[in-house]
C-alpha positions in Angstrom: -49.3 -10.6 -202.3 -47.8 -12.1 -205.4 -49.0 -9.4 -207.7 -45.5 -9.1 -209.6 -45.4 -13.0 -210.4 -43.5 -13.6 -213.6 -42.0 -10.0 -213.8 -38.3 -9.3 -214.1 -36.6 -7.0 -211.9 -33.2 -5.4 -212.0 -31.9 -3.4 -209.0 -28.7 -1.4 -209.3 -26.5 -1.2 -205.9 -28.8 -3.8 -204.3 -26.1 -5.5 -202.1 -26.8 -3.4 -199.2 -29.1 -0.7 -197.7 -32.1 0.7 -199.6 -31.2 -1.4 -202.8 -31.3 -4.7 -200.6 -34.6 -3.8 -199.1 -36.3 -3.1 -202.4 -34.8 -6.2 -204.0 -36.0 -8.5 -201.1 -39.5 -6.7 -201.3 -39.8 -7.2 -205.2 -38.8 -11.1 -204.7 -41.6 -11.2 -201.5 -44.1 -9.9 -204.2 -43.2 -12.8 -207.0 -40.4 -11.1 -209.0 -37.5 -12.6 -210.0 -34.6 -10.3 -209.3 -31.0 -9.6 -210.7 -29.0 -8.0 -208.0 -25.9 -5.8 -208.7 -22.9 -4.8 -206.7 -19.6 -3.3 -207.4 -17.6 -4.2 -204.4 -19.8 -5.9 -201.7 -19.5 -9.5 -203.0 -20.5 -11.3 -199.6 -23.5 -8.7 -199.1 -24.6 -9.4 -202.5 -24.8 -13.0 -201.6 -26.6 -12.3 -198.7 -29.3 -10.0 -200.2 -29.7 -12.9 -203.1 -30.2 -15.4 -200.1 -33.0 -13.4 -198.7 -34.6 -13.1 -202.3 -34.5 -16.8 -202.9 -35.8 -17.6 -199.4 -38.8 -15.4 -200.7 -39.1 -17.9 -203.6 -37.4 -15.9 -206.3 -35.0 -16.8 -209.1 -32.0 -14.6 -208.4 -28.9 -13.9 -210.4 -25.9 -11.8 -208.9 -24.1 -9.4 -211.3 -21.0 -7.8 -210.5 -20.9 -4.4 -212.6 -20.0 -0.6 -212.2 -23.0 1.6 -213.6 -20.7 4.2 -214.6 -18.9 1.8 -217.0 -21.1 1.0 -220.3 -19.6 -2.3 -220.7 -20.9 -3.0 -217.0 -24.4 -1.7 -217.8 -24.3 -4.1 -220.9 -23.3 -7.2 -218.5 -26.6 -6.5 -216.5 -28.6 -6.1 -219.6 -27.3 -9.5 -220.9 -28.3 -10.8 -217.3 -31.8 -9.6 -218.1 -31.7 -10.5 -221.5 -31.1 -14.3 -220.4 -34.6 -14.0 -218.7 -36.2 -13.0 -221.9 -37.3 -9.6 -221.0 -37.3 -6.9 -218.1 -40.3 -5.3 -216.5 -38.6 -3.3 -213.5 -35.5 -1.4 -213.5 -34.4 0.5 -210.2 -31.4 2.8 -210.5 -30.4 2.9 -207.0 -26.6 2.7 -207.2 -25.0 6.0 -205.8 -21.9 7.4 -204.3 -21.0 10.6 -202.4 -18.2 12.6 -200.9 -19.0 14.1 -197.5 -18.4 17.9 -197.2 -21.1 19.0 -195.5 -19.8 22.4 -195.1 -21.3 23.7 -198.4 -19.5 27.1 -198.1 -15.9 25.3 -198.2 -15.4 25.2 -201.9 -12.1 23.8 -201.4 -13.6 20.6 -199.9 -14.3 19.1 -203.5 -12.4 18.6 -206.5 -13.1 18.4 -210.0 -12.6 14.4 -209.7 -15.1 14.6 -206.7 -17.7 16.1 -208.9 -17.0 13.7 -211.9 -17.1 10.6 -210.0 -20.3 11.6 -208.3 -21.8 12.4 -211.7 -20.6 8.9 -213.3 -22.1 7.1 -210.9 -25.4 9.1 -209.8 -26.4 10.5 -213.2 -24.5 9.0 -216.2 -24.8 5.6 -214.5 -28.9 5.6 -214.6 -28.7 7.1 -218.3 -26.5 4.2 -219.4 -28.6 1.6 -217.5 -31.6 2.9 -219.5 -29.7 3.1 -222.7 -28.8 -0.5 -222.2 -32.1 -2.0 -221.1 -34.5 0.1 -223.2 -34.9 -2.6 -225.9 -35.8 -5.2 -223.0 -38.1 -2.9 -221.2 -40.1 -2.0 -224.5 -39.9 -5.5 -225.4 -41.8 -6.3 -222.2 -44.4 -3.6 -223.0 -45.2 -5.2 -226.2 -45.5 -8.5 -224.8 -47.7 -7.7 -221.8 -49.5 -4.4 -222.9 -48.1 -3.0 -219.6 -45.7 0.0 -219.3 -42.3 -1.2 -217.9 -41.3 0.8 -214.8 -38.1 2.6 -213.9 -37.3 4.0 -210.6 -34.4 6.3 -210.0 -33.2 6.9 -206.2 -32.9 10.4 -205.8 -32.9 12.4 -202.6 -34.1 15.4 -200.9 -30.8 16.7 -201.6 -31.6 17.2 -205.4 -34.9 19.2 -204.4 -33.5 21.6 -201.1 -29.7 21.5 -201.8 -28.9 20.0 -198.6 -26.9 16.7 -197.8 -23.3 15.5 -198.0 -22.0 17.7 -200.4 -22.5 20.4 -203.0 -21.6 17.8 -205.7 -24.0 15.1 -204.4 -26.9 17.5 -204.3 -26.3 18.7 -207.7 -26.1 15.1 -208.9 -29.5 14.5 -207.5 -30.9 17.8 -209.0 -29.7 16.4 -212.4 -31.1 13.1 -212.0 -34.6 14.5 -211.0 -34.6 16.5 -214.3 -33.6 13.4 -216.3 -36.3 11.5 -214.7 -38.7 14.0 -215.9 -37.4 14.3 -219.3 -37.0 10.4 -220.1 -40.7 9.8 -218.6 -42.0 12.3 -221.2 -39.7 10.6 -223.8 -40.1 7.0 -223.1 -43.9 6.8 -222.7 -45.9 4.7 -223.0 -43.9 1.8 -223.2 -41.9 3.0 -220.0 -42.6 4.8 -216.9 -39.9 6.8 -215.2 -40.4 7.9 -211.6 -38.0 8.9 -208.8 -38.0 8.8 -204.9 -36.4 11.5 -203.0 -35.6 10.0 -199.6 -34.1 12.1 -196.6 -32.2 10.3 -194.0 -32.1 6.7 -194.2 -30.6 4.7 -191.4 -28.0 2.6 -193.4 -24.4 2.3 -193.5 -24.3 5.5 -196.0 -24.3 7.3 -192.6 -22.9 4.8 -190.2 -19.7 4.3 -191.9 -18.7 8.0 -191.5 -19.3 8.1 -187.5 -18.9 6.0 -184.4 -22.3 4.3 -182.7 -22.7 7.0 -180.1 -22.6 9.6 -182.8 -24.9 7.6 -185.3 -27.4 7.3 -182.3 -27.0 11.1 -181.7 -27.9 11.7 -185.6 -30.9 9.5 -185.2 -32.4 11.5 -182.4 -31.9 14.8 -184.3 -33.5 13.4 -187.3 -36.5 12.2 -185.3 -36.6 16.0 -183.7 -36.7 17.6 -187.2 -39.1 15.6 -188.8 -42.8 16.5 -188.4 -43.5 12.5 -187.9 -41.2 12.1 -185.3 -39.3 9.3 -186.9 -36.0 8.4 -188.6 -36.7 6.2 -191.6 -34.7 2.8 -192.4 -34.5 1.4 -195.6 -37.6 -0.9 -195.4 -39.6 2.5 -194.7 -38.4 3.9 -198.3 -38.6 0.5 -200.0 -42.4 0.1 -199.3 -42.9 3.4 -201.0 -40.5 2.3 -204.1 -43.1 -0.6 -204.5 -45.7 1.7 -205.1 -43.9 2.9 -208.2 -42.9 -0.6 -209.2 -46.3 -2.1 -209.3 -49.5 -1.8 -211.0 -50.8 0.4 -208.1 -49.1 3.3 -209.9 -49.9 2.3 -213.7 -51.2 5.8 -214.3 -47.9 7.7 -212.9 -44.8 8.8 -214.7 -42.2 11.6 -214.4 -43.1 12.1 -210.6 -40.5 12.8 -208.0 -41.7 12.0 -204.7 -40.4 13.0 -201.3 -40.0 10.1 -198.8 -38.6 12.0 -195.9 -41.0 11.8 -192.6 -41.9 15.2 -193.6 -38.2 16.8 -193.2 -38.6 19.2 -196.4 -41.3 20.9 -194.2 -39.5 21.9 -191.3 -40.5 21.7 -187.6 
């Protein structure tokens, strides 16, 4: 498919994991892509090479989305392309404190760090790119697409920590608020994945523990699968393409049915 030919897409946190998968799938559909990273320079270049192999014109930008200057530098990269059609607010962090009853496991700084990236970051990105997204709408007559990467944690209060779940809940509310406020020029939606088999989990456990986690996830999901980044990215592309041109303000669980229980 080449239905996104000529569109400019910016994906934050796209050096690895879900962000990388979304960026590559955008490239495969014809979009030119701006890759963003904050620490993983080598991985960002790998992601860029994958996008180039798909025929995309790519720019790689190091920036921290919690910093207004970083968001401005990303917006400037889009400005050099003339407009921005697609923004994916994917960058996110957590602190692992899975016992939510342990109220000493997280500090105020933990909360602030997580909120700065997971909530304030997407707001700053939309603030920095709003004019470009509106401009693309005026040029094409098509609503620009913003997709926020949220989590089942923001709906069910589950996940790596109370602070992470709370930040994703806030991101969900902001998604709905901005979808209402920025229409019709900009559509704003969010996906809420459950488990994704990326280094987000792998980095916190050894290989044996990770494989055990996969089996537990498979047993806990009605569909009997543990999702990988490509599985979630396929759903993301729905929200970023014209297939969802009449959809805004939606929060979609993409969790193989985990929220249903077994």
